[in-house]
mmCIF file as gemmi writes it, N, C-alpha and C atoms, coordinates in Angstrom:
data_model
loop_
_atom_site.group_PDB
_atom_site.id
_atom_site.type_symbol
_atom_site.label_atom_id
_atom_site.label_alt_id
_atom_site.label_comp_id
_atom_site.label_asym_id
_atom_site.label_entity_id
_atom_site.label_seq_id
_atom_site.pdbx_PDB_ins_code
_atom_site.Cartn_x
_atom_site.Cartn_y
_atom_site.Cartn_z
_atom_site.occupancy
_atom_site.B_iso_or_equiv
_atom_site.pdbx_formal_charge
_atom_site.auth_seq_id
_atom_site.auth_asym_id
_atom_site.pdbx_PDB_model_num
ATOM 1 N N . LYS Axp A 1 ? 24.606 8.892 -9.108 1 0 ? 1 A 1
ATOM 2 C CA . LYS Axp A 1 ? 24.077 7.898 -8.189 1 0 ? 1 A 1
ATOM 3 C C . LYS Axp A 1 ? 23.221 6.905 -8.964 1 0 ? 1 A 1
ATOM 4 N N . LYS Axp A 2 ? 23.169 5.706 -8.442 1 0 ? 2 A 1
ATOM 5 C CA . LYS Axp A 2 ? 22.354 4.666 -9.063 1 0 ? 2 A 1
ATOM 6 C C . LYS Axp A 2 ? 20.922 4.725 -8.552 1 0 ? 2 A 1
ATOM 7 N N . VAL Axp A 3 ? 20.01 4.266 -9.407 1 0 ? 3 A 1
ATOM 8 C CA . VAL Axp A 3 ? 18.602 4.142 -9.025 1 0 ? 3 A 1
ATOM 9 C C . VAL Axp A 3 ? 18.428 2.798 -8.324 1 0 ? 3 A 1
ATOM 10 N N . LYS Axp A 4 ? 17.623 2.781 -7.261 1 0 ? 4 A 1
ATOM 11 C CA . LYS Axp A 4 ? 17.363 1.55 -6.524 1 0 ? 4 A 1
ATOM 12 C C . LYS Axp A 4 ? 16.752 0.494 -7.429 1 0 ? 4 A 1
ATOM 13 N N . LYS Axp A 5 ? 17.035 -0.76 -7.121 1 0 ? 5 A 1
ATOM 14 C CA . LYS Axp A 5 ? 16.475 -1.874 -7.886 1 0 ? 5 A 1
ATOM 15 C C . LYS Axp A 5 ? 14.997 -2.064 -7.557 1 0 ? 5 A 1
ATOM 16 N N . HIS Axp A 6 ? 14.283 -2.67 -8.488 1 0 ? 6 A 1
ATOM 17 C CA . HIS Axp A 6 ? 12.862 -3.017 -8.322 1 0 ? 6 A 1
ATOM 18 C C . HIS Axp A 6 ? 12.002 -1.787 -8.041 1 0 ? 6 A 1
ATOM 19 N N . LEU Axp A 7 ? 12.327 -0.678 -8.689 1 0 ? 7 A 1
ATOM 20 C CA . LEU Axp A 7 ? 11.604 0.573 -8.512 1 0 ? 7 A 1
ATOM 21 C C . LEU Axp A 7 ? 11.094 1.049 -9.868 1 0 ? 7 A 1
ATOM 22 N N . ALA Axp A 8 ? 9.892 1.625 -9.855 1 0 ? 8 A 1
ATOM 23 C CA . ALA Axp A 8 ? 9.345 2.183 -11.092 1 0 ? 8 A 1
ATOM 24 C C . ALA Axp A 8 ? 8.586 3.465 -10.775 1 0 ? 8 A 1
ATOM 25 N N . MET Axp A 9 ? 8.58 4.361 -11.744 1 0 ? 9 A 1
ATOM 26 C CA . MET Axp A 9 ? 7.786 5.581 -11.632 1 0 ? 9 A 1
ATOM 27 C C . MET Axp A 9 ? 7.001 5.737 -12.915 1 0 ? 9 A 1
ATOM 28 N N . THR Axp A 10 ? 5.793 6.195 -12.772 1 0 ? 10 A 1
ATOM 29 C CA . THR Axp A 10 ? 5.013 6.543 -13.939 1 0 ? 10 A 1
ATOM 30 C C . THR Axp A 10 ? 4.483 7.945 -13.7 1 0 ? 10 A 1
ATOM 31 N N . GLY Axp A 11 ? 4.49 8.727 -14.729 1 0 ? 11 A 1
ATOM 32 C CA . GLY Axp A 11 ? 4.045 10.108 -14.606 1 0 ? 11 A 1
ATOM 33 C C . GLY Axp A 11 ? 4.851 10.996 -15.509 1 0 ? 11 A 1
ATOM 34 N N . GLU Axp A 12 ? 4.639 12.26 -15.348 1 0 ? 12 A 1
ATOM 35 C CA . GLU Axp A 12 ? 5.308 13.26 -16.158 1 0 ? 12 A 1
ATOM 36 C C . GLU Axp A 12 ? 5.765 14.358 -15.219 1 0 ? 12 A 1
ATOM 37 N N . VAL Axp A 13 ? 6.93 14.931 -15.495 1 0 ? 13 A 1
ATOM 38 C CA . VAL Axp A 13 ? 7.472 15.994 -14.661 1 0 ? 13 A 1
ATOM 39 C C . VAL Axp A 13 ? 7.472 17.284 -15.478 1 0 ? 13 A 1
ATOM 40 N N . SER Axp A 14 ? 6.914 18.35 -14.901 1 0 ? 14 A 1
ATOM 41 C CA . SER Axp A 14 ? 6.886 19.636 -15.593 1 0 ? 14 A 1
ATOM 42 C C . SER Axp A 14 ? 8.271 20.273 -15.579 1 0 ? 14 A 1
ATOM 43 N N . LEU Axp A 15 ? 8.45 21.314 -16.331 1 0 ? 15 A 1
ATOM 44 C CA . LEU Axp A 15 ? 9.729 22.025 -16.37 1 0 ? 15 A 1
ATOM 45 C C . LEU Axp A 15 ? 10.088 22.637 -15.017 1 0 ? 15 A 1
ATOM 46 N N . ARG Axp A 16 ? 9.112 22.852 -14.177 1 0 ? 16 A 1
ATOM 47 C CA . ARG Axp A 16 ? 9.346 23.405 -12.839 1 0 ? 16 A 1
ATOM 48 C C . ARG Axp A 16 ? 9.5 22.316 -11.766 1 0 ? 16 A 1
ATOM 49 N N . GLY Axp A 17 ? 9.455 21.052 -12.196 1 0 ? 17 A 1
ATOM 50 C CA . GLY Axp A 17 ? 9.674 19.951 -11.265 1 0 ? 17 A 1
ATOM 51 C C . GLY Axp A 17 ? 8.43 19.371 -10.621 1 0 ? 17 A 1
ATOM 52 N N . ARG Axp A 18 ? 7.263 19.811 -11.05 1 0 ? 18 A 1
ATOM 53 C CA . ARG Axp A 18 ? 6.013 19.275 -10.507 1 0 ? 18 A 1
ATOM 54 C C . ARG Axp A 18 ? 5.697 17.941 -11.172 1 0 ? 18 A 1
ATOM 55 N N . VAL Axp A 19 ? 5.307 16.955 -10.368 1 0 ? 19 A 1
ATOM 56 C CA . VAL Axp A 19 ? 4.938 15.64 -10.89 1 0 ? 19 A 1
ATOM 57 C C . VAL Axp A 19 ? 3.453 15.688 -11.234 1 0 ? 19 A 1
ATOM 58 N N . LEU Axp A 20 ? 3.157 15.463 -12.517 1 0 ? 20 A 1
ATOM 59 C CA . LEU Axp A 20 ? 1.793 15.608 -13.034 1 0 ? 20 A 1
ATOM 60 C C . LEU Axp A 20 ? 1.046 14.271 -13.043 1 0 ? 20 A 1
ATOM 61 N N . PRO Axp A 21 ? -0.272 14.288 -12.879 1 0 ? 21 A 1
ATOM 62 C CA . PRO Axp A 21 ? -1.069 13.06 -12.869 1 0 ? 21 A 1
ATOM 63 C C . PRO Axp A 21 ? -1.089 12.364 -14.216 1 0 ? 21 A 1
ATOM 64 N N . ILE Axp A 22 ? -1.388 11.065 -14.161 1 0 ? 22 A 1
ATOM 65 C CA . ILE Axp A 22 ? -1.403 10.214 -15.346 1 0 ? 22 A 1
ATOM 66 C C . ILE Axp A 22 ? -2.682 9.383 -15.374 1 0 ? 22 A 1
ATOM 67 N N . GLY Axp A 23 ? -2.882 8.654 -16.448 1 0 ? 23 A 1
ATOM 68 C CA . GLY Axp A 23 ? -4.024 7.755 -16.587 1 0 ? 23 A 1
ATOM 69 C C . GLY Axp A 23 ? -3.578 6.307 -16.549 1 0 ? 23 A 1
ATOM 70 N N . GLY Axp A 24 ? -4.516 5.405 -16.387 1 0 ? 24 A 1
ATOM 71 C CA . GLY Axp A 24 ? -4.227 3.976 -16.429 1 0 ? 24 A 1
ATOM 72 C C . GLY Axp A 24 ? -3.469 3.439 -15.234 1 0 ? 24 A 1
ATOM 73 N N . VAL Axp A 25 ? -3.665 4.036 -14.084 1 0 ? 25 A 1
ATOM 74 C CA . VAL Axp A 25 ? -2.903 3.662 -12.89 1 0 ? 25 A 1
ATOM 75 C C . VAL Axp A 25 ? -3.106 2.195 -12.532 1 0 ? 25 A 1
ATOM 76 N N . ARG Axp A 26 ? -4.333 1.749 -12.507 1 0 ? 26 A 1
ATOM 77 C CA . ARG Axp A 26 ? -4.63 0.369 -12.099 1 0 ? 26 A 1
ATOM 78 C C . ARG Axp A 26 ? -3.861 -0.637 -12.961 1 0 ? 26 A 1
ATOM 79 N N . ASP Axp A 27 ? -3.945 -0.5 -14.256 1 0 ? 27 A 1
ATOM 80 C CA . ASP Axp A 27 ? -3.281 -1.441 -15.162 1 0 ? 27 A 1
ATOM 81 C C . ASP Axp A 27 ? -1.761 -1.372 -15.035 1 0 ? 27 A 1
ATOM 82 N N . LYS Axp A 28 ? -1.229 -0.185 -14.884 1 0 ? 28 A 1
ATOM 83 C CA . LYS Axp A 28 ? 0.215 -0.019 -14.755 1 0 ? 28 A 1
ATOM 84 C C . LYS Axp A 28 ? 0.741 -0.663 -13.47 1 0 ? 28 A 1
ATOM 85 N N . LEU Axp A 29 ? 0.018 -0.49 -12.37 1 0 ? 29 A 1
ATOM 86 C CA . LEU Axp A 29 ? 0.466 -1.067 -11.108 1 0 ? 29 A 1
ATOM 87 C C . LEU Axp A 29 ? 0.308 -2.587 -11.085 1 0 ? 29 A 1
ATOM 88 N N . MET Axp A 30 ? -0.726 -3.087 -11.708 1 0 ? 30 A 1
ATOM 89 C CA . MET Axp A 30 ? -0.895 -4.536 -11.78 1 0 ? 30 A 1
ATOM 90 C C . MET Axp A 30 ? 0.233 -5.162 -12.606 1 0 ? 30 A 1
ATOM 91 N N . ALA Axp A 31 ? 0.606 -4.513 -13.696 1 0 ? 31 A 1
ATOM 92 C CA . ALA Axp A 31 ? 1.708 -5.002 -14.525 1 0 ? 31 A 1
ATOM 93 C C . ALA Axp A 31 ? 3.031 -4.939 -13.759 1 0 ? 31 A 1
ATOM 94 N N . ALA Axp A 32 ? 3.242 -3.873 -13.021 1 0 ? 32 A 1
ATOM 95 C CA . ALA Axp A 32 ? 4.478 -3.726 -12.238 1 0 ? 32 A 1
ATOM 96 C C . ALA Axp A 32 ? 4.598 -4.84 -11.199 1 0 ? 32 A 1
ATOM 97 N N . ALA Axp A 33 ? 3.521 -5.113 -10.5 1 0 ? 33 A 1
ATOM 98 C CA . ALA Axp A 33 ? 3.537 -6.181 -9.49 1 0 ? 33 A 1
ATOM 99 C C . ALA Axp A 33 ? 3.802 -7.538 -10.142 1 0 ? 33 A 1
ATOM 100 N N . ARG Axp A 34 ? 3.249 -7.748 -11.316 1 0 ? 34 A 1
ATOM 101 C CA . ARG Axp A 34 ? 3.41 -9.012 -12.035 1 0 ? 34 A 1
ATOM 102 C C . ARG Axp A 34 ? 4.864 -9.279 -12.419 1 0 ? 34 A 1
ATOM 103 N N . VAL Axp A 35 ? 5.631 -8.233 -12.727 1 0 ? 35 A 1
ATOM 104 C CA . VAL Axp A 35 ? 7.024 -8.422 -13.15 1 0 ? 35 A 1
ATOM 105 C C . VAL Axp A 35 ? 8.029 -8.243 -12.019 1 0 ? 35 A 1
ATOM 106 N N . GLY Axp A 36 ? 7.551 -8.08 -10.782 1 0 ? 36 A 1
ATOM 107 C CA . GLY Axp A 36 ? 8.449 -8.057 -9.633 1 0 ? 36 A 1
ATOM 108 C C . GLY Axp A 36 ? 8.89 -6.692 -9.14 1 0 ? 36 A 1
ATOM 109 N N . ILE Axp A 37 ? 8.259 -5.631 -9.612 1 0 ? 37 A 1
ATOM 110 C CA . ILE Axp A 37 ? 8.556 -4.302 -9.092 1 0 ? 37 A 1
ATOM 111 C C . ILE Axp A 37 ? 8.047 -4.237 -7.652 1 0 ? 37 A 1
ATOM 112 N N . LYS Axp A 38 ? 8.853 -3.688 -6.755 1 0 ? 38 A 1
ATOM 113 C CA . LYS Axp A 38 ? 8.47 -3.61 -5.338 1 0 ? 38 A 1
ATOM 114 C C . LYS Axp A 38 ? 8.053 -2.199 -4.922 1 0 ? 38 A 1
ATOM 115 N N . THR Axp A 39 ? 8.715 -1.18 -5.454 1 0 ? 39 A 1
ATOM 116 C CA . THR Axp A 39 ? 8.48 0.207 -5.064 1 0 ? 39 A 1
ATOM 117 C C . THR Axp A 39 ? 7.963 0.986 -6.261 1 0 ? 39 A 1
ATOM 118 N N . ILE Axp A 40 ? 6.889 1.736 -6.028 1 0 ? 40 A 1
ATOM 119 C CA . ILE Axp A 40 ? 6.255 2.526 -7.076 1 0 ? 40 A 1
ATOM 120 C C . ILE Axp A 40 ? 6.213 3.983 -6.634 1 0 ? 40 A 1
ATOM 121 N N . ILE Axp A 41 ? 6.549 4.87 -7.552 1 0 ? 41 A 1
ATOM 122 C CA . ILE Axp A 41 ? 6.416 6.305 -7.32 1 0 ? 41 A 1
ATOM 123 C C . ILE Axp A 41 ? 5.314 6.808 -8.241 1 0 ? 41 A 1
ATOM 124 N N . LEU Axp A 42 ? 4.302 7.424 -7.627 1 0 ? 42 A 1
ATOM 125 C CA . LEU Axp A 42 ? 3.135 7.922 -8.375 1 0 ? 42 A 1
ATOM 126 C C . LEU Axp A 42 ? 2.872 9.381 -8.038 1 0 ? 42 A 1
ATOM 127 N N . PRO Axp A 43 ? 2.234 10.102 -8.951 1 0 ? 43 A 1
ATOM 128 C CA . PRO Axp A 43 ? 1.809 11.464 -8.638 1 0 ? 43 A 1
ATOM 129 C C . PRO Axp A 43 ? 0.764 11.458 -7.51 1 0 ? 43 A 1
ATOM 130 N N . LYS Axp A 44 ? 0.889 12.379 -6.573 1 0 ? 44 A 1
ATOM 131 C CA . LYS Axp A 44 ? -0.058 12.499 -5.46 1 0 ? 44 A 1
ATOM 132 C C . LYS Axp A 44 ? -1.481 12.701 -5.982 1 0 ? 44 A 1
ATOM 133 N N . ASP Axp A 45 ? -1.61 13.386 -7.104 1 0 ? 45 A 1
ATOM 134 C CA . ASP Axp A 45 ? -2.943 13.635 -7.675 1 0 ? 45 A 1
ATOM 135 C C . ASP Axp A 45 ? -3.639 12.363 -8.145 1 0 ? 45 A 1
ATOM 136 N N . ASN Axp A 46 ? -2.931 11.241 -8.212 1 0 ? 46 A 1
ATOM 137 C CA . ASN Axp A 46 ? -3.524 9.966 -8.611 1 0 ? 46 A 1
ATOM 138 C C . ASN Axp A 46 ? -3.897 9.089 -7.413 1 0 ? 46 A 1
ATOM 139 N N . GLU Axp A 47 ? -3.838 9.635 -6.214 1 0 ? 47 A 1
ATOM 140 C CA . GLU Axp A 47 ? -4.109 8.845 -5.003 1 0 ? 47 A 1
ATOM 141 C C . GLU Axp A 47 ? -5.484 8.184 -5.041 1 0 ? 47 A 1
ATOM 142 N N . GLU Axp A 48 ? -6.475 8.867 -5.548 1 0 ? 48 A 1
ATOM 143 C CA . GLU Axp A 48 ? -7.837 8.3 -5.589 1 0 ? 48 A 1
ATOM 144 C C . GLU Axp A 48 ? -7.92 7.071 -6.493 1 0 ? 48 A 1
ATOM 145 N N . ASN Axp A 49 ? -7.02 6.948 -7.464 1 0 ? 49 A 1
ATOM 146 C CA . ASN Axp A 49 ? -7.012 5.798 -8.362 1 0 ? 49 A 1
ATOM 147 C C . ASN Axp A 49 ? -6.58 4.512 -7.658 1 0 ? 49 A 1
ATOM 148 N N . LEU Axp A 50 ? -5.951 4.624 -6.516 1 0 ? 50 A 1
ATOM 149 C CA . LEU Axp A 50 ? -5.497 3.44 -5.785 1 0 ? 50 A 1
ATOM 150 C C . LEU Axp A 50 ? -6.68 2.628 -5.25 1 0 ? 50 A 1
ATOM 151 N N . ASP Axp A 51 ? -7.831 3.248 -5.117 1 0 ? 51 A 1
ATOM 152 C CA . ASP Axp A 51 ? -9.03 2.545 -4.654 1 0 ? 51 A 1
ATOM 153 C C . ASP Axp A 51 ? -9.453 1.461 -5.644 1 0 ? 51 A 1
ATOM 154 N N . ASP Axp A 52 ? -9.083 1.606 -6.916 1 0 ? 52 A 1
ATOM 155 C CA . ASP Axp A 52 ? -9.437 0.638 -7.949 1 0 ? 52 A 1
ATOM 156 C C . ASP Axp A 52 ? -8.504 -0.57 -7.972 1 0 ? 52 A 1
ATOM 157 N N . LEU Axp A 53 ? -7.424 -0.51 -7.2 1 0 ? 53 A 1
ATOM 158 C CA . LEU Axp A 53 ? -6.405 -1.556 -7.217 1 0 ? 53 A 1
ATOM 159 C C . LEU Axp A 53 ? -6.792 -2.7 -6.276 1 0 ? 53 A 1
ATOM 160 N N . PRO Axp A 54 ? -6.754 -3.956 -6.741 1 0 ? 54 A 1
ATOM 161 C CA . PRO Axp A 54 ? -7.065 -5.083 -5.855 1 0 ? 54 A 1
ATOM 162 C C . PRO Axp A 54 ? -6.116 -5.126 -4.65 1 0 ? 54 A 1
ATOM 163 N N . ASN Axp A 55 ? -6.643 -5.496 -3.489 1 0 ? 55 A 1
ATOM 164 C CA . ASN Axp A 55 ? -5.851 -5.519 -2.251 1 0 ? 55 A 1
ATOM 165 C C . ASN Axp A 55 ? -4.622 -6.409 -2.352 1 0 ? 55 A 1
ATOM 166 N N . GLU Axp A 56 ? -4.732 -7.56 -3.036 1 0 ? 56 A 1
ATOM 167 C CA . GLU Axp A 56 ? -3.582 -8.465 -3.133 1 0 ? 56 A 1
ATOM 168 C C . GLU Axp A 56 ? -2.43 -7.834 -3.913 1 0 ? 56 A 1
ATOM 169 N N . VAL Axp A 57 ? -2.749 -6.978 -4.861 1 0 ? 57 A 1
ATOM 170 C CA . VAL Axp A 57 ? -1.71 -6.262 -5.615 1 0 ? 57 A 1
ATOM 171 C C . VAL Axp A 57 ? -1.147 -5.129 -4.765 1 0 ? 57 A 1
ATOM 172 N N . ARG Axp A 58 ? -2.018 -4.43 -4.093 1 0 ? 58 A 1
ATOM 173 C CA . ARG Axp A 58 ? -1.597 -3.291 -3.246 1 0 ? 58 A 1
ATOM 174 C C . ARG Axp A 58 ? -0.655 -3.734 -2.136 1 0 ? 58 A 1
ATOM 175 N N . LYS Axp A 59 ? -0.885 -4.916 -1.581 1 0 ? 59 A 1
ATOM 176 C CA . LYS Axp A 59 ? -0.029 -5.44 -0.507 1 0 ? 59 A 1
ATOM 177 C C . LYS Axp A 59 ? 1.385 -5.744 -0.991 1 0 ? 59 A 1
ATOM 178 N N . LYS Axp A 60 ? 1.54 -6.042 -2.267 1 0 ? 60 A 1
ATOM 179 C CA . LYS Axp A 60 ? 2.85 -6.37 -2.834 1 0 ? 60 A 1
ATOM 180 C C . LYS Axp A 60 ? 3.716 -5.139 -3.089 1 0 ? 60 A 1
ATOM 181 N N . LEU Axp A 61 ? 3.096 -3.964 -3.13 1 0 ? 61 A 1
ATOM 182 C CA . LEU Axp A 61 ? 3.786 -2.752 -3.566 1 0 ? 61 A 1
ATOM 183 C C . LEU Axp A 61 ? 3.975 -1.746 -2.435 1 0 ? 61 A 1
ATOM 184 N N . ASP Axp A 62 ? 5.124 -1.098 -2.438 1 0 ? 62 A 1
ATOM 185 C CA . ASP Axp A 62 ? 5.401 0.026 -1.549 1 0 ? 62 A 1
ATOM 186 C C . ASP Axp A 62 ? 5.186 1.273 -2.406 1 0 ? 62 A 1
ATOM 187 N N . ILE Axp A 63 ? 4.04 1.934 -2.235 1 0 ? 63 A 1
ATOM 188 C CA . ILE Axp A 63 ? 3.643 3.032 -3.106 1 0 ? 63 A 1
ATOM 189 C C . ILE Axp A 63 ? 3.945 4.373 -2.435 1 0 ? 63 A 1
ATOM 190 N N . HIS Axp A 64 ? 4.688 5.218 -3.15 1 0 ? 64 A 1
ATOM 191 C CA . HIS Axp A 64 ? 5.022 6.556 -2.675 1 0 ? 64 A 1
ATOM 192 C C . HIS Axp A 64 ? 4.303 7.567 -3.554 1 0 ? 64 A 1
ATOM 193 N N . LEU Axp A 65 ? 3.546 8.463 -2.939 1 0 ? 65 A 1
ATOM 194 C CA . LEU Axp A 65 ? 2.824 9.505 -3.659 1 0 ? 65 A 1
ATOM 195 C C . LEU Axp A 65 ? 3.609 10.806 -3.525 1 0 ? 65 A 1
ATOM 196 N N . VAL Axp A 66 ? 3.942 11.422 -4.662 1 0 ? 66 A 1
ATOM 197 C CA . VAL Axp A 66 ? 4.811 12.594 -4.66 1 0 ? 66 A 1
ATOM 198 C C . VAL Axp A 66 ? 4.204 13.742 -5.462 1 0 ? 66 A 1
ATOM 199 N N . THR Axp A 67 ? 4.687 14.955 -5.171 1 0 ? 67 A 1
ATOM 200 C CA . THR Axp A 67 ? 4.233 16.132 -5.894 1 0 ? 67 A 1
ATOM 201 C C . THR Axp A 67 ? 5.379 16.846 -6.603 1 0 ? 67 A 1
ATOM 202 N N . ASP Axp A 68 ? 6.621 16.527 -6.236 1 0 ? 68 A 1
ATOM 203 C CA . ASP Axp A 68 ? 7.779 17.276 -6.718 1 0 ? 68 A 1
ATOM 204 C C . ASP Axp A 68 ? 8.945 16.335 -7.04 1 0 ? 68 A 1
ATOM 205 N N . ILE Axp A 69 ? 9.749 16.706 -8.013 1 0 ? 69 A 1
ATOM 206 C CA . ILE Axp A 69 ? 10.874 15.874 -8.44 1 0 ? 69 A 1
ATOM 207 C C . ILE Axp A 69 ? 11.877 15.647 -7.302 1 0 ? 69 A 1
ATOM 208 N N . ARG Axp A 70 ? 11.987 16.569 -6.378 1 0 ? 70 A 1
ATOM 209 C CA . ARG Axp A 70 ? 12.914 16.381 -5.243 1 0 ? 70 A 1
ATOM 210 C C . ARG Axp A 70 ? 12.505 15.182 -4.394 1 0 ? 70 A 1
ATOM 211 N N . GLU Axp A 71 ? 11.215 14.976 -4.239 1 0 ? 71 A 1
ATOM 212 C CA . GLU Axp A 71 ? 10.716 13.811 -3.507 1 0 ? 71 A 1
ATOM 213 C C . GLU Axp A 71 ? 11.077 12.526 -4.262 1 0 ? 71 A 1
ATOM 214 N N . VAL Axp A 72 ? 10.937 12.567 -5.576 1 0 ? 72 A 1
ATOM 215 C CA . VAL Axp A 72 ? 11.262 11.417 -6.412 1 0 ? 72 A 1
ATOM 216 C C . VAL Axp A 72 ? 12.715 11.021 -6.224 1 0 ? 72 A 1
ATOM 217 N N . LEU Axp A 73 ? 13.601 11.99 -6.271 1 0 ? 73 A 1
ATOM 218 C CA . LEU Axp A 73 ? 15.038 11.709 -6.155 1 0 ? 73 A 1
ATOM 219 C C . LEU Axp A 73 ? 15.395 11.129 -4.794 1 0 ? 73 A 1
ATOM 220 N N . LYS Axp A 74 ? 14.766 11.6 -3.738 1 0 ? 74 A 1
ATOM 221 C CA . LYS Axp A 74 ? 15.027 11.058 -2.393 1 0 ? 74 A 1
ATOM 222 C C . LYS Axp A 74 ? 14.638 9.592 -2.306 1 0 ? 74 A 1
ATOM 223 N N . ILE Axp A 75 ? 13.568 9.218 -2.958 1 0 ? 75 A 1
ATOM 224 C CA . ILE Axp A 75 ? 13.075 7.842 -2.922 1 0 ? 75 A 1
ATOM 225 C C . ILE Axp A 75 ? 13.87 6.952 -3.878 1 0 ? 75 A 1
ATOM 226 N N . ALA Axp A 76 ? 14.159 7.454 -5.06 1 0 ? 76 A 1
ATOM 227 C CA . ALA Axp A 76 ? 14.696 6.624 -6.137 1 0 ? 76 A 1
ATOM 228 C C . ALA Axp A 76 ? 16.194 6.359 -6.075 1 0 ? 76 A 1
ATOM 229 N N . LEU Axp A 77 ? 16.967 7.294 -5.557 1 0 ? 77 A 1
ATOM 230 C CA . LEU Axp A 77 ? 18.417 7.146 -5.625 1 0 ? 77 A 1
ATOM 231 C C . LEU Axp A 77 ? 18.987 6.44 -4.414 1 0 ? 77 A 1
ATOM 232 N N . GLU Axp A 78 ? 19.996 5.6 -4.656 1 0 ? 78 A 1
ATOM 233 C CA . GLU Axp A 78 ? 20.684 4.909 -3.57 1 0 ? 78 A 1
ATOM 234 C C . GLU Axp A 78 ? 21.516 5.92 -2.783 1 0 ? 78 A 1
ATOM 235 N N . ASP Axp A 79 ? 21.755 5.619 -1.529 1 0 ? 79 A 1
ATOM 236 C CA . ASP Axp A 79 ? 22.59 6.498 -0.689 1 0 ? 79 A 1
ATOM 237 C C . ASP Axp A 79 ? 24.024 6.513 -1.135 1 0 ? 79 A 1
């Protein structure tokens, strides 16, 4: 299956499929919005980092917070 257009994920996936938290969320999301990314997949454990994101950037992005690779695949893959 193909991955949807204008989608990005940042994070790391464990061998058991758990999506692990990352650093630099604010800068990564600002860069994504700048280059036209519309949908972002982030680790649920990074939810508190979204408070640092300017509202104008947050409004441009459809942010999905996930804990497991199965959630990622449901969001990322085309039907």
